C-alpha positions in Angstrom: -3.6 -11.0 -3.7 -1.2 -10.1 -1.0 1.7 -12.1 0.5 0.4 -15.3 2.1 1.2 -16.3 5.7 3.6 -18.9 4.3 5.5 -16.4 2.2 5.7 -14.0 5.1 7.1 -16.7 7.4 9.6 -17.9 4.7 10.8 -14.4 4.1 11.2 -13.5 7.8 12.9 -16.8 8.6 15.4 -16.1 5.8 16.1 -12.6 7.1 16.4 -13.7 10.7 19.3 -16.0 9.8 21.4 -13.0 8.9 19.8 -10.3 11.1 19.9 -10.9 14.9 17.5 -8.1 15.6 14.9 -9.6 13.4 15.4 -13.0 15.0 14.9 -11.5 18.5 11.9 -9.5 17.5 10.3 -12.6 15.9 10.7 -14.5 19.1 9.0 -11.8 21.1 6.2 -10.9 18.8 5.6 -13.9 16.6 4.7 -13.7 12.9 2.4 -11.0 11.6 -0.9 -11.7 9.8 -1.1 -11.2 6.1 -2.4 -7.8 4.8 -4.4 -8.4 1.7 -6.4 -6.1 -0.6 -8.2 -6.9 -3.9 -6.3 -6.4 -7.1 -7.7 -3.8 -9.5 -9.1 -0.4 -10.0 -11.5 -0.3 -7.1 -8.7 -0.7 -4.5 -6.8 2.4 -6.0 -10.1 4.4 -6.2 -10.7 3.6 -2.5 -7.1 4.8 -1.8 -7.9 8.1 -3.5 -11.2 8.5 -1.6 -9.5 7.8 1.7 -6.6 10.2 1.3 -6.3 12.9 4.0 -9.7 12.1 5.6 -10.7 10.1 8.6 -11.6 6.4 8.3 -15.2 7.3 9.1 -15.3 10.1 6.5 -13.8 7.8 3.9 -16.3 5.1 4.6 -19.2 7.5 4.3 -17.9 8.9 1.0 -17.4 5.3 -0.4 -21.0 4.3 0.6 -22.4 7.3 -1.2 -20.2 6.7 -4.2 -21.4 3.0 -4.4 -25.0 4.2 -4.1 -24.5 6.6 -6.9 -22.4 4.4 -9.3 -23.5 0.9 -8.3 -21.5 -1.8 -6.4 -18.9 -2.1 -9.2 -18.2 1.6 -9.1 -17.9 1.7 -12.9 -15.1 3.9 -14.2 -17.3 4.8 -17.2 -20.1 6.0 -14.9 -17.7 7.9 -12.8 -16.3 9.7 -15.8 -19.9 10.5 -17.0 -20.9 11.9 -13.6 -21.2 15.6 -13.1 -19.1 17.6 -10.7 -22.1 18.2 -8.4 -23.1 14.6 -8.3 -19.7 13.5 -7.1 -19.5 16.5 -4.8 -22.7 15.2 -3.2 -20.8 12.0 -2.5 -18.2 14.0 -0.6 -15.5 14.1 -3.3 -13.7 17.4 -3.3 -12.5 19.0 -6.6 -9.0 17.5 -6.0 -10.4 14.0 -5.3 -12.5 14.2 -8.4 -9.5 15.1 -10.5 -7.6 12.2 -9.1 -10.5 9.7 -9.6 -11.0 10.9 -13.1 -7.3 10.5 -13.8 -7.5 6.8 -12.7 -10.7 6.2 -14.6 -9.2 7.7 -17.8 -6.2 5.4 -17.7 -8.3 2.3 -17.0 -10.8 3.1 -19.9 -8.0 4.0 -22.3 -6.1 0.7 -21.5 -3.0 2.6 -20.4 -3.4 0.9 -17.1 -4.3 -2.8 -17.0 -4.2 -4.3 -13.6 -3.8 -7.9 -14.9 -0.7 -6.9 -16.8 1.3 -4.4 -14.7 5.1 -4.4 -15.5 6.9 -7.3 -13.8 9.7 -5.0 -12.8 8.7 -3.3 -9.5 10.1 0.1 -10.3 8.4 0.1 -13.7 5.1 -0.8 -12.1 5.6 2.0 -9.5 6.4 4.5 -12.3 3.2 3.5 -14.2 0.9 3.7 -11.1 2.3 7.1 -10.1 1.1 8.5 -13.4 -2.3 8.5 -11.8 -3.0 11.9 -10.3 -2.9 11.6 -6.5 -1.1 8.3 -6.4 2.4 8.8 -5.1 5.2 6.3 -4.6 3.9 5.2 -1.1 0.4 4.4 -2.4 1.9 2.5 -5.4 4.1 0.5 -3.1 1.3 -0.4 -0.8 -0.9 -1.5 -3.7 1.9 -3.7 -5.1 2.5 -5.3 -1.7 -1.0 -5.8 -0.5 -2.9 -6.4 -3.7 -0.3 -8.0 -5.9 1.8 -9.7 -3.2 5.1 -8.6 -4.7 7.7 -10.1 -2.3 10.4 -7.4 -2.5 8.4 -4.1 -2.0 10.0 -1.9 0.6 8.1 1.4 1.4 11.1 3.1 3.0 9.2 6.4 3.2 6.5 5.0 5.5 6.9 6.5 9.0 5.6 3.3 10.7 8.1 1.2 8.7 10.8 3.5 10.0 9.5 3.4 13.6 9.2 -0.4 13.5 12.7 -0.7 12.1 13.9 1.6 14.9 12.5 -0.9 17.5 13.4 -4.2 16.0 17.0 -3.2 15.2 17.4 -1.3 18.5 18.5 1.9 16.7 19.1 5.1 18.7 16.5 7.0 16.7 14.0 6.5 13.9 16.0 6.1 10.7 15.6 8.4 7.7 14.1 7.2 4.5 17.6 6.9 3.0 18.9 4.9 5.9 15.8 2.8 6.0 16.4 1.8 2.4 20.1 1.1 3.0 19.4 -1.0 6.1 17.2 -3.4 4.2 19.4 -3.9 1.1 20.7 -7.2 2.4 17.1 -8.4 3.0 16.4 -8.8 -0.7 14.3 -10.5 -2.1 12.1 -10.7 1.1 11.7 -7.0 1.9 7.9 -7.2 1.5 7.7 -9.6 4.4 10.0 -7.3 6.4 7.8 -4.3 5.7 4.7 -6.2 7.0 6.8 -7.2 10.1 7.8 -3.6 10.8 4.1 -2.6 11.0 3.6 -5.6 13.3 6.4 -4.3 15.5 5.3 -0.7 15.5 3.7 0.0 18.9 4.0 -3.7 19.8 4.1 -3.9 23.6 6.4 -7.0 23.4 9.3 -4.9 22.2 
């Protein structure tokens, strides 16, 4: 379960007290809506399916995968599927390798979504053991599906662009600077990340 509207509001209000740019942007744009995804294996599998393809292509592949594996998209059935069966669903060799990596970790118990490490960095390290899941995908999962309040995906280009606008910077900050600029916003950086996406391409700013 992602961050609630109340948690987002509380976090942004706390940051706005110490960050004038945030306070100004809040006045102009208002609070963002929550971004929530389901916790668990299916959300990460959908992430793998959707990587480097259009939204329409990802939706088509997912529909075929559900038709093949059933609505629960069982990891056991995916593992047992032949290459050509998954290929017919639109999954390339690379996507199949990533999907099988996820399924193997779920089936073995090496990855239990109800018991991810409480420490954010440890949780990210575990999730990135899945082939095809990088730091950004792990951070997005922890923020949107787990509602972890201090996740800050500094490598996200839209986060950088949103920060550029709301802080009135001369140019879009690098990942390193994006991380540094938000240090004082702990433990509310998750709310700040959601707000940067809200500010990105927002005509009010």
